[in-house]
C-alpha positions as CSV (number, residue, x, y, z in Angstrom):
1,M,1.1,-4.8,14.3
2,N,-1.3,-2.1,15.4
3,V,-0.9,1.1,13.3
4,D,-3.2,4.1,13.4
5,F,-3.8,5.4,9.8
6,T,-6.1,8.2,11.0
7,G,-5.2,11.3,9.0
8,A,-3.0,9.3,6.6
9,V,-2.6,10.8,3.1
10,W,-3.4,8.0,0.6
11,R,-1.9,8.1,-2.9
12,K,-2.4,6.1,-6.1
13,S,-0.6,6.1,-9.4
14,K,-1.3,8.9,-11.9
15,H,-1.8,6.1,-14.4
16,S,-4.7,4.6,-12.5
17,G,-8.0,4.3,-14.5
18,P,-11.3,5.8,-13.4
19,N,-12.9,2.4,-12.6
20,G,-11.3,2.1,-9.1
21,N,-9.2,-1.0,-9.7
22,C,-6.2,0.4,-7.9
23,V,-4.2,0.2,-4.8
24,E,-3.4,3.2,-2.6
25,V,-0.3,3.7,-0.5
26,A,0.2,5.9,2.6
27,F,3.6,6.7,4.1
28,L,3.4,7.6,7.8
29,V,5.8,9.9,9.7
30,D,7.0,6.9,11.8
31,G,8.1,5.1,8.7
32,N,5.3,2.6,8.5
33,V,3.5,2.1,5.2
34,G,-0.1,1.2,4.5
35,V,-1.6,-0.4,1.4
36,R,-5.3,-0.7,0.6
37,D,-7.8,-1.3,-2.2
38,S,-9.2,2.0,-3.6
39,K,-12.6,0.3,-4.2
40,Q,-13.2,0.1,-0.5
41,H,-13.2,3.9,-0.1
42,G,-11.3,3.7,3.2
43,T,-13.6,1.1,4.9
44,G,-11.7,-2.0,4.0
45,P,-8.6,-3.7,5.4
46,V,-5.2,-2.1,5.3
47,L,-1.9,-4.0,4.9
48,A,0.6,-2.5,7.3
49,F,4.4,-2.7,6.7
50,T,7.3,-1.7,8.8
51,P,10.0,0.2,6.9
52,G,12.1,-3.1,6.6
53,E,9.1,-5.1,5.5
54,W,8.3,-2.5,2.9
55,D,11.8,-2.5,1.5
56,A,11.8,-6.3,1.4
57,F,8.4,-6.2,-0.4
58,L,9.6,-3.7,-3.0
59,S,12.8,-5.8,-3.6
60,G,10.6,-8.9,-4.1
61,V,8.5,-7.0,-6.7
62,S,11.6,-5.7,-8.5
63,D,13.1,-9.2,-8.5
64,G,10.0,-10.8,-9.9
65,E,9.4,-12.9,-6.8
66,F,5.6,-12.5,-7.1
67,K,5.1,-13.2,-10.8
68,R,2.4,-15.7,-11.6
69,A,3.6,-19.0,-13.0
């Protein structure tokens, strides 16, 4: 998937600490979603999700699918 995140508005939780150990999320007008590491200051990789992939990811998080053993 090739998604242009130029001009995206990145957000992170209000509960994030000042040390930069956070993820940022951007919701694009076409429905795609980007996730990145806030420590990279916009220079690192971005995970890109289609709307369906994002919904499946959130469902997996809610269902505990990604919990460490």
